[in-house]
Every structure is written in C-alpha cells, then in structure tokens.
N, C-alpha and C positions, 0 to 999 in steps of 0.2 A: 813379395820378392818375384813373381812372375811380370809383375808391372814394371818395378825395378830392371828389369834386364830388356826391355822392349823399349824404354828409354835410353838406357845406355848409349846406343851407337846412335842416336841424334847427340850425344853429350861430347859423344868423341868427334864426331864431326863437325860442332862447332869449335872445338879449341884446336883439331886441325887448320882448321878453314882460315881460323882468326891466324895461325902461325904462319899461312902463307899471305894471308890480307897484309897483317900487318907491315912488314917488309918493305910491301907495293902503294901503302898509302902515301899521298902526296902531303908535301911538307911535313915538318916537324911537329908542330899542335893538333896532330889530323895521328899523326904515331902516339901522339901521348896520350890521347882523348882514346883512343882503343886499347893502349896498353893499360890503362884507367880502370878502363869497362872490365875488360879481360881479368886483371887481378880482381877487382871486385866478387868479381861473378865466380871466383876460384876460391878464396876465399871465403864467401856466402856458403856455398855449398858443404865445406869440407866435414859438418856435423857428421853426415852422412854415413861416414865409416864408422865413427862408433856407435853412431844406431844402431847401424847392421851387427857389429857385435855385440851389442845386447841384445839383439833377435835373435842371434844365432843360442844365446848363450841361455834365453828363456826358453829356448826351444831344449835345450838338452836338459833343463833343469824341471819343465813340467811332463816331461815325457818318461814315462815306465822304467824305458828301457829294454833292452832284448833280454829273453828268458831263456836261460843258457841250462841243457841239461849236462850234469853234472855224469850222469852216466854217460853217456855219447862220447863225452869231452874224455873221460874215461877210456873208453871203448879205441879212441882216436889216440892212447896212451900220451894225453897230454900232460905235462909237467905245471906245476904251480906257478913256475916264472915265466913258460911258455904262453899260455895263457894271458897272466897277467902285460907281459909285452905286447902280444897281438891286443888286448883290449885299448892298453895304451893308446898305439898306435893307430888304429881305427877310430878313437872317439880324437885324436890329432889331424888324422885326415877327414873326417868327417865334419869337422871343425873349419877347416882353411876350405872345403868346397864347398858348407856356406857363407863365409866371407870373402872368398876369392874375388868375386868380379867386383866388389866395392875395396877389395885392397887394391887390384889393379887401376880402377879408376883414381885410386887416392895416390897410386905413384904417379901415373902420368899429369895427375892433378899438380904434384908438387914441381915434378920436371918442366913443365908451363911454366907454372909462376915463379921456379926459379929464374926461368930465360928472362921473363917480363923484367924480375927486379934487376936483373944484371944492364937489362939492358937501360933500366933508370938509375944506375949506377947504387941500388940501393945491396945492403948483405940479404943473401937471401936467409931466409929463415922456413920453419916450418911450424904450424898450429898442430901438427899429429904428434903429444904426445906418446905414443903408440908404436912410432914406425920401430923404437929399438926393439918392442915387444916383439914385432915380426920377425924381425934378423933374430932375438933369440929365439924362436918357437920354430923359425925353419932350422937352423942348426940341430935343434933334438927333434923335427921332426925325422929330419932326413936322419940322424943315427936310430933312430926307432925304424926307419924304414928300413935300415942295412937288417936290423934285427929280426924285422918281420920278414921278412924274405929268405931268411934264416932259415924257418919253422917247417914242418912238416906241410905238403901242401893240401893235404886232407885237413889239416888243421887250418889253416888259412881259409882255404874252401868254406869247410863248416860257419866259421863264424863270422865270415864277410856275408852269404847267406840269414844269417842269425843279426845281424848287427845292421846291414841298410847303407843308406847313405845319408842319413842324417842325422844330425849332432845328438848325442844322446847322456843320458846321467852316467858317469864312469865308475863313484861310489857306489850309487845305487846296482848298476850293473853285476858291478864284483861281488855286494852282497848276496842278488841273486843268484849267481853263480855258486855261492858258497865261501867265496874267499873275499873271507874279512880282511880288513889291515891287518898287515902284520903291523903289533906291536912295541 
C-alpha cells in the first residue's frame, strides 16, 4: 500500500495537467486524440479500486483481531450494546482508512472521465459498480460515528488502543470478547 501512495501524486498530477492541456491543444483533432487517450487511461485503471477493497477485506479476514479483556470492559462499566456499537464503528473506520486513498482516486477518475465524455457528447457512465456501496456505507458510518462519540471516553480510548487502525475481523473479535452474535 505504501507503493500505491507513492504513485498517487504522479497520477493526480497527470490528470490535472491533462485537464489544463486538453482545452489548450490546437485543433479539434489534437483535442479528440488527447481526450481519447485520457479516457482510455481512466477506464484501464479502474479495477485498482476493487483490488484495494479486496486487499483490505483480506487483511481483516486474515487478522486474528484484537483480544479484548472482558474484565477491563466490565471495570469501565461497558454494556454489551456499547461494546458492539464501538466495535462496529471501529471496524467501519478501519475499513475506510484502508480503502480511502483508492476511493478518492476513483472519485477523481469518475469526475474527469465524465467531463471528457461530456465533451465528446457521450452519456456519462461509470464502471464502478461499488459507487452506491460507498454512499450506503458512508451513511451507516456517520450514523455509527455519532453513536460512538456518545459512548464514555474511557471505553472509546481503551478500545481504540486495542483495535488500532488496521482492518479486523469483526465477528471473530466479538467472539474473542465473549460477545457471541445474538440469535
């Protein structure tokens, strides 16, 4: 992932420079050629977002997950619903942190591609089937964030220290903490 973040500024600069160069190109044929090159480059690199999502999901699936001390949680006065809410939020946050860079790059690509296609008279389209997934997850994430911020500060700090910023397996973590799924 570090390698990916090192390449991103170059990609972004390419796209931004292209937006400046395209209108300044002499003649309609040069502009059309540049638009086609940019459009091809955009559509060819789209799978990287899906690959990043899969990589983040693999990290979570492969990771044992944080081990939570039930006695410590009890000493903090944590109730089951508070721990469940906190873990659900931290899980969503860590997934988002893992996928964020590619989501942002994907949003830029979609915008540039829609702009290029509009200039060519094509209907805007997106090969990102996960776009609605991000909107839905964003809504749920912000709802959870509000509930999370209402939890006692001591509980939040304890769980943040235990969980960290890496994606984790939520069901496995819940089981490890003695919070089996409700039936």
